N, C-alpha and C positions, 0 to 999 in steps of 0.2 A: 167636634172632627174637626181642624184646622185643615183646611187645604194648601193645594201650592197657593194658591194669592193670597189668601188672607197672608198669611205664614210671609214671605216675598218681604208682604209690608209692615215686617216690624224689621227690615235691614233698611240701613241708608239709604240716602235715594241714590246719590253715587252709586252705590254700589245691587241698586235692584236688578239695572238695563239688564249684567252679567251675565246675573245670577237669571236670568229669563232668558236669553240666549242660548245659556247650557243649559235648562230645562229645556228649551226648543229644538236643541239637535240632537238630543238622545232619542235615540230609536220611541215609538209608540211601546211598544213593548216591556218597555225600561220603566215610565213614560205609569203606565197600568200597575206596574210592580208595585214605584214606591207609591202611589198615592192611594195603594191596598197596602200599603205599611203605614202613613194616617192615617187610616183609617182605624186602625187598631190600639191608637195614642190618645192620650187624654183628648178632651177638646179645650181644654183650660191654654188660651192662650200666655196669661200667666206668667206657668208655669213651663215656657215654652219661650218667654221674651227670654226665661232667664238660661235655657240651655242659649238660643241660641249667642247673647252675648257673652258667654263663655268663648262658643268655640268662634265669637268671628276676628280673634287676633290667627289662629288656624285659618279663615276665608279669607286673607287678607294675604299670607303668605301663599298663598294655592294663584288667584288670581288678581293680587296688585299688578300695578305697574307703577310705581316710582321709583327712580329712578338717576337721581342727582345728587351730589352730599359736596355742599360746598367745605374747607375746608379756610377758617378765619380767625381769629387772634392780629395780639400787638404786633407792628415788627420783632424779625429776628428772633420769635419761640420756635423756632424746627418746623411749622408750617410746609416746604418747598423739599426738606427731608425725609415729613412723613407724610410726602404728595408721593414721593421719589417710593417707599415703600410701596405703596400701594397701586403700582401702576406696574403694567407687564413691558411694552416697551419701551426702550435706552431712549429711541428721536424722541422720546414725548418724556425727556427726561429733566425738572429744570436746574440753575442755577443755582448754585447753595455756598455761601461763602457766609463769615463771618459780621462782614458790613451791614450792616438795616440795613435794609430798602432797595435788595440786591433786585426779587422783583417787584417792577412796575407797574406791570399788567396782568389780569386774571390770566390763567391757564388752564386750560381744560383738554386731559385724555379721554378720551370714551372710547374704555375701551367693554368689547364690543355690549352692553345693549347697558354698560354704564359709565356714566362720568363723572368723574374728581376734576375739583377743581378748587387752582391751586390759588390764591389771592394775595394780594400784595397788606404787607401791616396797614389794619384802620387806626391806628391810633398816632398817624407822623402829623406833625402841623406842617404851619405856609401852605401856598400856593401848590406844591407839589405835593402835599399832604392830603390835603383836602382832595385834590382828583384820585390820591391810589383810593382813602377813602371810600371816594365814591363807589371805585371799582368794584372797593374791598362787600362794600352792600348792596350794590347790583344785581352782585352773586350770587350775596348767601337770601336776597328774595326773592330765586329767580329758583334756591335749590328749592328739593326737597325735606333733602335734612343738611343740620350742621356738624362742620365738627369745631368745633371752639378751642383752640388753642395755647396756653400759659406755659408763662418758665420758672422750673421750679426753684433755677437757683439766686432768682432775685426775688421770687415770692410776687404776690399781687398785688400792683401797684393802682392808687385814687383811678386816674383816666382809667387801668383794666376794666376794672369795677364801673365806671359809665358804660365803658366800650360793652361789656358783661351785659349790662343792661338796656341796650342798643339791639343790641341780636336782639336777646331775651325777649320783650317790643315783640318782636316780626312777627313773634305767633310758630316757630317753625320747632316741630322735632331738633333737639341736642345734643349731644354730647362733650361736655367740658374732659379734656385731657389735656394735660399737669407733663410735659415734656421735660425732656435731663434731671429724669429722676436720676441717673448715674451719677450726675456731680453731690447730689446731696442724698448718698445712698447711707453714711452713720443717722441720719438725722430726720427718717424716711417718712412717721408717721406722721409727725410735728411739724415738717413741711406744706402735709395734704390734709391735716387736719386744720393748719392759720388758712393755704388757699378757701376749704371749701366755708372756715368763718366768713372769709371776705368778699366771696360771693354769697354767700347766704344760702350755702350749701349743705347738703352733707358728707361727713369725709366719704362716704360706698357712691356717692352720686361721681366719683372724680375720676379718671381712669388712670394712672401716674403708668408713664411710658418712658424708653428712652428711645426713639424714634434714630437714633445715629446708625445702633448695632440691631436694630428690632427686634427691640424685646418690647412684648407684650402688647405689640401691634393686632396678634390673637385678638385684644377684650376688647383694643377699643371696634372692635366686627360683632363681637359678642355684642358689650352697649347697644351701637347700632343696629340691632337685629331686634333691640328689645322697645328700643325709641322708636322705631318704623317699622313692624312687620312687614310693609309693602313690599321692603324698601333688599329685603334679606333672598329672591330669588335672583337681584342683577347681582348681589354681591357674590353669591355664588358664582353666576354666568364671566362676571371679568375676571376671579380671584380664586379657583380652583386649590390653590392651597390652603382655604382656608372651609373648603366647603362642609368637612368635619363638623368643623367647630358653630356651623352654622343652620347646617342640621341641627346638631345636636339642642340648640338655642330651642329649634321647634317641635322637641323630640318632649323635649319636658316641659313645653308651653302645654302640646298636648296633651302628655299624661296631667299634669297636674288639673287640665280639664276633666279629661277621663276620671281620674280619681271624683273628682266631686260628681259629675252624674252619675256614679254607680253610689252616689248618697242618695239620688234622684227615683223616689216611690211611682217610678213608669212602670208599667208590667212592660216582660221582653225585655227591661232596658237594656242587658248583653246582649244585644240584637240589633237596635236600629240606630239610640242617639249613639253609643260605642261604634259603629260601624262608622256612623257616619263621619266622625271626628276622625276616628283611625283612616279615612279614607281619602276625607283632603291633607289629613299630613303627610300620605303619599303622593298626593298628587304635589305640598309644598316642593317634598326632599326632590321627586324627580325634577321642579324647575332650578330649582340651587342646583342640582346636577347635573342643566341642562339638555333635560331629558324630555324626551317632545311624547304629552302621553296625556289621554279624557279622559274624562271626568268617571268616565263608566271606564274606563283599564282601571285607574285605579282602586276602582270598588274592586273589581273581580279579579285585582292582587290582592288586595285587604281579607278579602274571602278564601285563599287559594291558599294563603298561608295561617288558615285553618286559628287565630287565636282567638277564635269568640269562642270555638271550641273547648281546646287548651282551659282557656280558662274556668269556661261555669265548671271545667271538669277535675280542675284546681280549686276547687274552690269546695265541694261537693269532698275534695279529701280534706281537705285544710278543717272543715266544718263537725269532723267523724273522727279527730281529735282532738277536741273543746280549744280551751282559752282566749285567744282574740276572738274580742264583738263581730260579729256579721257583718259592722258598719266598716270596722275596719281592714277585715278581708276580702272586702269589695272596693273599696282601697285601692286597695296593696296588689290586688291582681289586674285591677282593668289601667290603671298606674304602667306595672311594671309588661304586661301582652301590646299595653301604646307603646312602649321604646322599643320592646321587642321586634312589634314589626316597622319603627320609624328603620330598627338596623337592616330586619330584611330587606327594605327599599331598597337600603342604599347597595348591600351585595349584590342585589339581581339589578340596579340602575349602571353598576361599578364594572360588575363579570360574567351580565346574566347567568345568576345564580341561586335556585332556589337553596335555602338552607333546608336541612331533613327534619324531617319531626321532631327528632331524637334531640337535633340540637338546641331546633325551636324552647322542646319542654323544657331542657336541661338550662339552657339562658333566662327562663322565663321563670323559673323554682328559684334560681340563683337570685333577681333580681326581688323576688313576689320573699324571701327571705328579710331580704337589704331594708325595705320597702315596712316590713312591721316592724321591722327596730326602730327605722325609724321614728314609725308612729306612736308605736308606744309612751312616748311621755306626753299624753291626751288620753288613759286611760282609760275607763269601761266607757264614761263620757262621748256621747258624736259631738265632731266638732263646730264649729259657721264654717260655709263654707270655704271665704276669704281664710279661715288659720288654717285649712287642710291645704287649700290652694298652694297658698306662702313655706306650709308643712316640704310638700309633695316636692316642688321644685328648688327649696334650701338643702334635703336632702341628696335629689340626684346630680344640683352645682356639688357639691361637697364631695359626692363618690368622686371617683379613684375615672368613671369614662367622661366623665365631662373633662379630665382630658389625652386621655390616650384610648381611641378605640382597640388600641389589639385586647384590650380585657378581653373583650367582648370577640377580636376576634380565634382567641386562644378556647375560654366559652364554645364557640364553635367548632370549632376543628377537635375538642374533647368528646362533642355528639355526638360528628360525624360527616363524614366528608360533603360540598357542598355538591348540591343534584344538580348535575350541569341543565339550563332551560332544552327544552326540546329544537329540534334543527330547527321550527321553520319560528318560534319563536325567540330565536336566539336571530334568527333574519332579520325578524323584524326590528328586535330589540334596534340591532346596528344602526338598521335603515331611518330608525324613530330616532335616535340620539342626535340629538344637536351638534 
């Protein structure tokens, strides 16, 4: 039986203090309840290491503090235009012109808890160019994540390949952005493929955008969220209009994690480990929506939604019908209830409403059917954890929900009107919202 202190040692050193403080802040009765839950689980730390590794992305979203992004790249590729798309205050807008070198020094906008740094071109020559490059590389070195921007209209030059190698050598999480795609519409696939080859990347590792019109900017944020989960909450605070897409990224990550956990032969696996991931998801979404909530309150909300019981009931119902193997049912239901948990949390944080049981049931059944259909390509054989995780994430990203939450809103309305939060809770929530 692993104790809390034993499990704590399995987390990275930098995370242990935060987890220990969170544990110490919990009331003694809650600590006792959680320790009792650990007592009913296996003592094999190898199994726990696997679960911890799977769930660590959710931990980063729920507790991470990283918040600085630097936009870097050659001169005149549209860095300042992208920068202006990602900030709110007009007073912070950067000057934009077709003249290379318009941006001469680093410019930073502090949007709430999130900083975006616009930098000069890092490929200029001469004394002035060297100074500008120093400014850009210094900003890149201080940042938590880099947006490396290139120009689609002229491809990746040798000097830009060298610059990319230099930036990559900093060891920072980074997202490669290919701007000005509006100028190469007829040759989109070819341009992306050539840019990827020149940078030593796969085409899917490049995010094509047209910053001038704001086209695909949300894909940049999703790529950031996947590259550095710790920055997701800061993105949500700074850019409210993109909160759904950021939350969806967290939801798909949690759903693919719970699908894998559902394969693990743990007793009461549908209660403890799944609830832990789903509670972390609720906490992470709360941070994205700038809603102040404690870990214990996140767990209370997860239990209140009642999706654990709904999942077990749905498993029993579908098992009687025959058809899909048990592992497939478990994975489909675990991922579906996690998606619905995340959506229910969003509705709560946005409107203070708890979805009705009928709404939750209807959405979960529909999603379970979709996930079962997506997993049928595995046949009867039980897949590896990695292939299952990738398959679930891919299926959810291909679903209509990835682009438009209105699909879920419509299903929720069909299932019944939202049940308003109690007056006391609503007032408390209003006071807690950031």
